[in-house]
C-alpha positions as CSV (number, residue, x, y, z in Angstrom):
1,M,9.0,71.2,-52.7
2,H,10.1,74.3,-54.7
3,V,12.5,77.3,-54.6
4,A,10.5,80.5,-54.5
5,S,13.5,82.9,-54.6
6,L,17.3,83.0,-54.9
7,S,19.6,85.7,-53.8
8,L,23.3,85.7,-54.1
9,T,26.0,88.2,-52.6
10,D,29.6,87.8,-53.9
11,F,28.9,84.2,-54.9
12,R,31.1,83.1,-57.8
13,S,30.8,85.9,-60.6
14,Y,27.8,87.7,-59.1
15,P,28.2,90.7,-56.8
16,A,24.5,90.6,-56.3
17,V,21.6,88.9,-58.0
18,E,18.0,88.3,-56.9
19,L,15.6,85.9,-58.7
20,D,12.0,85.0,-58.1
21,L,11.2,81.5,-59.2
22,E,8.1,79.4,-59.5
23,P,7.1,75.7,-59.7
24,G,7.4,73.9,-63.0
25,A,10.3,74.2,-65.4
26,T,12.7,77.1,-65.5
27,A,15.4,77.5,-67.9
28,F,18.6,79.7,-67.6
29,V,19.9,80.3,-71.2
30,G,23.1,81.8,-72.4
31,P,26.6,81.2,-73.8
32,N,29.1,79.2,-71.8
33,G,31.0,81.1,-69.3
34,Q,28.3,83.7,-68.5
35,G,27.3,82.4,-65.0
36,K,24.4,80.0,-65.6
37,T,25.9,77.1,-63.6
38,N,26.9,79.5,-60.9
39,L,23.0,79.9,-60.2
40,V,22.2,76.4,-59.8
41,E,25.4,75.5,-57.9
42,A,24.4,77.9,-55.3
43,L,21.2,76.0,-54.8
44,G,23.2,72.6,-54.9
45,Y,25.5,73.9,-52.2
46,L,22.6,75.2,-50.1
47,A,21.1,71.7,-50.1
48,T,24.5,69.6,-49.5
49,H,27.1,72.2,-48.4
50,S,29.2,71.0,-51.1
51,S,29.7,72.0,-54.7
52,H,29.5,69.6,-57.7
53,R,32.3,71.6,-59.3
54,V,35.0,72.2,-56.7
55,A,36.4,70.6,-53.6
56,T,36.9,73.7,-51.4
57,D,34.9,76.8,-50.7
58,A,37.5,79.4,-51.7
59,P,36.5,79.4,-55.5
60,L,32.8,80.0,-54.5
61,V,33.7,83.5,-53.2
62,R,33.8,86.3,-55.7
63,H,37.4,87.6,-56.3
64,G,38.2,90.3,-53.9
65,A,35.3,89.6,-51.5
66,Q,35.8,88.1,-48.0
67,R,32.5,86.0,-48.1
68,A,29.7,84.9,-50.2
69,I,26.1,84.6,-49.1
70,I,23.3,82.5,-50.5
71,R,19.6,83.2,-49.5
72,S,16.7,81.2,-50.7
73,V,13.0,80.8,-49.8
74,V,12.0,77.3,-50.1
75,V,8.4,76.2,-50.0
76,K,7.1,72.6,-48.9
77,D,3.6,71.8,-48.3
78,D,2.6,75.5,-48.2
79,R,5.3,76.3,-45.6
80,R,7.9,78.8,-46.5
81,A,11.3,78.8,-44.9
82,L,14.1,81.4,-45.6
83,I,17.5,79.7,-45.5
84,E,20.8,81.8,-45.5
85,L,24.3,80.4,-45.7
86,E,27.5,82.5,-45.3
87,I,30.5,80.9,-46.8
88,N,33.7,82.0,-45.1
89,P,36.8,80.2,-46.7
90,G,39.3,79.3,-44.0
91,R,36.8,80.0,-41.3
92,A,33.5,78.5,-40.1
93,N,30.5,78.9,-42.3
94,R,27.5,80.4,-40.7
95,A,23.8,79.8,-41.3
96,R,20.4,81.2,-40.5
97,I,16.8,80.0,-40.7
98,N,14.1,82.4,-40.9
99,R,16.5,85.1,-40.0
100,S,17.5,83.2,-36.7
101,P,21.2,82.0,-36.4
102,V,21.6,78.3,-35.9
103,P,24.5,76.7,-33.8
104,R,26.0,74.9,-36.8
105,P,25.4,75.3,-40.5
106,R,24.6,71.6,-40.9
107,D,21.5,72.4,-38.8
108,A,20.1,74.0,-41.9
109,L,20.5,70.8,-44.0
110,G,17.4,69.1,-45.1
111,L,15.3,72.2,-45.6
112,L,16.1,72.1,-49.3
113,R,16.6,68.8,-51.2
114,T,17.9,68.7,-54.6
115,V,19.0,66.3,-57.2
116,L,21.5,67.8,-59.6
117,F,22.6,66.3,-63.0
118,A,25.7,67.8,-64.6
119,P,28.5,67.0,-67.1
120,E,30.7,66.3,-64.2
121,D,28.5,63.2,-63.4
122,L,30.4,61.2,-66.1
123,A,33.0,60.9,-63.2
124,L,30.6,58.7,-61.3
125,V,31.4,55.9,-63.8
126,K,34.7,56.9,-65.2
127,G,36.3,58.6,-62.3
128,D,38.0,57.5,-59.0
129,P,36.3,55.8,-56.2
130,S,36.1,59.1,-54.4
131,E,33.5,60.4,-56.8
132,R,31.2,57.4,-55.9
133,R,31.8,57.7,-52.3
134,R,30.9,61.3,-52.4
135,F,27.7,60.4,-54.3
136,L,26.6,58.1,-51.6
137,D,27.6,60.4,-48.7
138,D,25.9,63.4,-50.2
139,L,22.6,61.4,-50.7
140,L,22.9,60.1,-47.1
141,V,23.0,63.7,-45.8
142,V,20.1,64.9,-48.0
143,R,18.0,61.8,-46.8
144,A,19.1,62.2,-43.2
145,P,21.0,65.3,-42.3
146,R,22.4,63.8,-39.1
147,F,24.9,61.9,-41.3
148,A,26.8,65.2,-42.0
149,A,27.8,64.9,-38.3
150,V,28.7,61.2,-38.8
151,R,30.9,61.9,-41.8
152,A,32.5,64.9,-40.0
153,D,33.3,62.9,-37.1
154,Y,34.8,60.2,-39.2
155,D,36.9,62.6,-41.3
156,R,38.3,64.2,-37.9
157,V,39.2,60.8,-36.5
158,L,40.8,59.8,-39.8
159,K,42.8,63.0,-40.0
160,Q,44.2,62.5,-36.5
161,R,45.0,58.9,-37.0
162,N,46.8,59.6,-40.3
163,A,48.8,62.2,-38.5
164,L,49.9,59.6,-35.9
165,L,50.8,57.1,-38.6
166,R,52.8,59.7,-40.6
167,T,54.7,60.7,-37.5
168,A,55.4,57.1,-36.6
169,A,56.7,56.4,-40.2
170,A,58.9,59.4,-40.3
171,A,60.4,58.5,-36.9
172,K,61.0,55.0,-38.2
173,A,62.6,56.2,-41.3
174,G,64.7,58.8,-39.2
175,R,65.9,56.0,-36.9
176,R,67.1,53.9,-39.9
177,R,69.1,56.9,-41.2
178,S,70.5,58.1,-37.9
179,P,73.5,56.1,-36.5
180,R,73.0,55.0,-32.8
181,R,74.4,52.5,-30.5
182,Q,72.4,49.3,-30.9
183,D,71.1,49.1,-27.4
184,D,70.0,52.8,-27.4
185,E,68.2,52.3,-30.6
186,A,66.5,49.1,-29.4
187,A,65.3,50.7,-26.2
188,F,64.1,53.8,-28.2
189,A,62.3,51.8,-30.9
190,S,60.6,49.6,-28.2
191,A,59.3,52.7,-26.2
192,G,58.2,54.5,-29.2
193,A,56.4,51.3,-30.7
194,G,54.6,51.0,-27.4
195,D,53.4,54.6,-27.4
196,V,52.4,54.5,-30.9
197,Q,50.4,51.2,-30.5
198,S,48.6,52.3,-27.4
199,T,47.5,55.6,-29.1
200,L,46.6,53.8,-32.3
201,E,44.2,51.5,-30.3
202,I,42.5,54.6,-29.0
203,W,42.1,56.0,-32.5
204,D,41.0,52.6,-33.9
205,T,38.0,52.6,-31.3
206,H,36.9,55.8,-32.6
207,L,37.5,55.1,-36.3
208,V,35.6,51.8,-35.9
209,R,32.7,53.4,-34.1
210,H,32.1,56.3,-36.7
211,G,33.2,54.0,-39.8
212,A,30.7,51.2,-38.8
213,E,27.8,53.8,-38.7
214,L,28.8,55.4,-41.8
215,L,29.4,51.9,-43.6
216,A,26.0,50.5,-42.3
217,A,24.3,53.6,-43.8
218,R,25.9,53.2,-47.2
219,L,25.3,49.5,-47.4
220,D,21.6,50.1,-46.6
221,L,21.6,53.0,-49.3
222,V,23.2,50.9,-52.0
223,E,20.6,48.2,-51.4
224,A,17.7,50.8,-51.8
225,L,19.4,52.3,-54.9
226,R,20.0,49.0,-56.7
227,P,16.6,48.3,-58.2
228,L,15.9,52.0,-58.8
229,A,19.1,52.5,-60.7
230,A,18.6,49.3,-62.7
231,K,15.1,50.5,-63.7
232,A,16.3,54.0,-64.7
233,Y,19.2,52.5,-66.8
234,A,16.9,50.1,-68.5
235,T,14.5,53.0,-69.4
236,L,17.5,55.1,-70.7
237,A,19.4,52.3,-72.6
238,P,16.9,49.5,-73.2
239,T,19.2,47.6,-75.5
240,S,22.3,47.6,-73.2
241,A,23.3,45.0,-70.7
242,P,21.5,45.3,-67.3
243,A,23.0,47.7,-64.8
244,D,23.8,46.7,-61.2
245,L,25.5,48.2,-58.1
246,D,27.6,46.6,-55.3
247,Y,29.6,47.8,-52.5
248,R,33.3,46.9,-52.0
249,S,34.7,47.4,-48.6
250,S,38.4,47.8,-47.8
251,A,37.8,45.6,-44.7
252,E,37.0,42.9,-47.2
253,E,40.2,43.7,-49.2
254,A,42.2,43.4,-46.1
255,D,41.5,39.6,-46.0
256,T,39.4,39.4,-42.8
257,G,38.1,36.1,-44.0
258,E,34.5,37.1,-44.7
259,K,33.0,38.9,-47.6
260,L,31.3,42.2,-46.9
261,S,28.3,42.9,-49.2
262,T,25.0,44.4,-49.3
263,D,23.3,41.2,-48.3
264,I,23.5,42.1,-44.6
265,P,19.9,42.1,-43.5
266,T,19.3,45.3,-41.4
267,L,21.3,48.3,-40.7
268,G,20.8,48.5,-37.0
269,T,21.5,45.0,-35.9
270,N,24.8,44.7,-37.8
271,R,26.8,47.8,-36.7
272,E,28.5,45.7,-34.2
273,V,29.3,42.9,-37.0
274,L,30.6,45.7,-39.2
275,A,32.7,47.2,-36.5
276,E,34.4,43.9,-35.7
277,R,35.2,43.5,-39.4
278,L,36.7,47.0,-39.6
279,R,38.6,46.2,-36.5
280,A,39.8,43.0,-37.9
281,G,40.9,44.7,-41.1
282,L,42.8,47.4,-39.3
283,A,44.8,44.8,-37.4
284,Q,45.5,42.9,-40.6
285,V,47.2,45.9,-42.2
286,R,48.8,47.5,-39.1
287,Q,52.4,47.0,-40.1
288,A,51.7,48.2,-43.6
289,E,50.0,51.4,-42.2
290,L,53.1,51.9,-39.9
291,D,55.3,51.6,-42.9
292,R,53.3,53.8,-45.3
293,G,51.9,56.4,-42.8
294,V,48.3,56.2,-43.9
295,T,45.0,54.4,-42.8
296,L,44.5,51.6,-45.2
297,V,41.0,50.3,-44.0
298,G,37.8,52.2,-43.5
299,P,35.0,53.8,-45.6
300,H,37.3,56.4,-47.0
301,R,38.8,53.6,-49.2
302,D,35.6,51.8,-50.1
303,D,34.1,51.9,-53.6
304,L,30.6,51.6,-55.1
305,L,31.0,49.0,-58.0
306,L,29.0,49.7,-61.2
307,S,28.6,46.9,-63.8
308,L,26.9,46.3,-67.0
309,G,26.1,42.7,-67.3
310,E,29.3,40.7,-66.0
311,L,31.6,43.6,-66.9
312,P,32.6,46.6,-64.7
313,A,31.2,49.9,-66.2
314,R,34.5,51.6,-65.7
315,G,36.8,50.8,-68.6
316,Y,34.1,48.8,-70.5
317,A,31.1,51.1,-70.8
318,S,30.9,53.2,-74.0
319,H,30.4,57.0,-73.7
320,G,26.7,56.7,-74.1
321,E,26.4,53.8,-71.7
322,S,28.4,55.8,-69.1
323,W,26.2,58.7,-69.5
324,S,23.1,56.6,-69.1
325,F,24.5,55.0,-66.0
326,A,25.4,58.3,-64.4
327,L,21.9,59.6,-65.2
328,A,20.4,56.4,-63.8
329,L,22.3,56.9,-60.5
330,R,20.8,60.4,-60.3
331,L,17.3,59.2,-61.2
332,A,17.5,56.5,-58.6
333,A,18.4,59.2,-56.0
334,Y,15.4,61.3,-57.2
335,D,13.0,58.3,-56.9
336,L,14.4,57.4,-53.5
337,L,14.0,61.0,-52.2
338,R,10.4,61.0,-53.6
339,A,9.7,57.8,-51.8
340,D,10.8,59.6,-48.6
341,G,8.1,62.2,-49.1
342,G,7.9,65.2,-51.4
343,D,9.7,65.9,-54.7
344,P,13.2,67.2,-54.5
345,V,14.1,70.1,-56.8
346,L,15.7,68.8,-60.0
347,I,18.6,70.6,-61.5
348,L,19.7,69.7,-64.9
349,D,23.1,71.6,-65.5
350,D,23.8,71.6,-69.4
351,V,22.8,68.0,-69.6
352,F,20.5,68.0,-72.6
353,A,23.4,69.1,-75.0
354,E,25.3,66.0,-73.9
355,L,22.5,63.5,-74.9
356,D,21.4,61.9,-78.1
357,N,17.8,62.1,-79.1
358,H,16.6,58.9,-77.6
359,R,18.2,59.7,-74.3
360,R,16.9,63.4,-74.3
361,R,13.3,62.1,-74.8
362,R,13.6,59.5,-72.1
363,L,15.0,61.9,-69.5
364,T,12.5,64.6,-70.4
365,E,9.6,62.1,-69.9
366,I,11.0,61.1,-66.4
367,V,11.5,64.7,-65.1
368,A,8.7,66.5,-66.7
369,P,6.2,65.8,-63.9
370,A,8.5,67.0,-61.1
371,E,7.2,69.8,-58.9
372,Q,10.3,72.1,-60.0
373,V,13.0,71.5,-62.7
374,L,15.8,74.0,-63.1
375,I,17.7,73.7,-66.4
376,T,20.8,75.5,-67.9
377,A,21.4,75.5,-71.7
378,A,23.7,77.4,-74.0
379,V,21.0,77.9,-76.6
380,P,17.1,77.7,-76.4
381,D,17.1,74.7,-78.7
382,D,18.8,72.6,-75.9
383,V,15.7,73.0,-73.8
384,P,13.0,70.3,-74.7
385,P,9.6,71.8,-75.7
386,E,8.1,69.7,-72.9
387,L,10.1,71.8,-70.4
388,A,9.5,75.2,-71.9
389,G,8.5,77.1,-68.9
390,A,9.9,80.2,-67.5
391,R,13.2,81.5,-69.1
392,F,16.0,83.7,-67.9
393,D,18.7,85.0,-70.3
394,V,22.2,84.9,-68.7
395,T,24.7,87.2,-70.3
396,A,27.8,88.6,-68.6
397,G,26.5,88.1,-65.2
398,S,23.2,89.7,-66.0
399,V,20.2,87.6,-65.4
400,T,17.0,88.8,-67.2
401,R,13.6,87.2,-67.1
402,V,12.2,86.7,-70.7
403,R,8.6,87.7,-70.8
């Protein structure tokens, strides 16, 4: 798979830009702040419908513009597909494939598959659990686009359930502050608790159903990533303690009596087991949720645990070890996507400047055979000679092919 062209309209700093690309290595070179990362961010967004830099769409639209448009021709097995994505902050995005509108933007997912390395990846090791959950979910969507709908359904149910819990918590606090006769207060509290409880049970059913599907897929993914990440880390940091992955579920933390781990044998036959554990976890924390006004059990509170030897990577890994682990996770994702069929497009956003000579050589050896590698660098010397293919100079929003 490779990207044959990229066209942007009002995306980030670009009023308009059109690039013809080719297989092999391509470098975008220029000083920081000139728009290099904006180019590869657009391709990452086209592949996942999310940015590796920001959490919302508004910053992706050029200041003063109402929308941004990304267009790209993607080639796979000699078949070409034109993908167009219109980004409309505050409104629904729109997508077209080969100039024909599709019902939902997520219907265009899967046509372009990318693996993107960036300085922000250090947060996979040192950052909050949300960074690692996002890594897993984005990879799930790239491998099987239907999980975009699963994740959207779960997020929708979670939002509704949290709104109900906040309302219940606020009402409870208000009743404590407002003087009432004891019998009226008891009657009101009893009726209100019954209404909340019955409504919560409905949302519990939806949360458990969508949550079990997402959780099963994550567990299956972690099991597939574990040996690949360990191998990649050993290649990048051969003298370090071995790397390992595990999955921690909030249902386990809720003390349901059983450990939830990635040794569950198969995805399909265990969704019912996972659903029961999620349901038990929700029951365990019911009163705490009503007091705090937030859902305390579910995939949105889980974590991907990274360890080096017997120690957690977060807090114990050195800067170099953290970088190697983050790279190992991306390389594992790359290997997994290749095993699914076809090379994804590799994007290296200002990565080589962050690496010592050993890690730079190792990473170069791994990525050089890829069908297409897109690199951003502040200076030409940051691009390894083995990846010296096509080059574009990027200065003040102008992108020029170097002949």
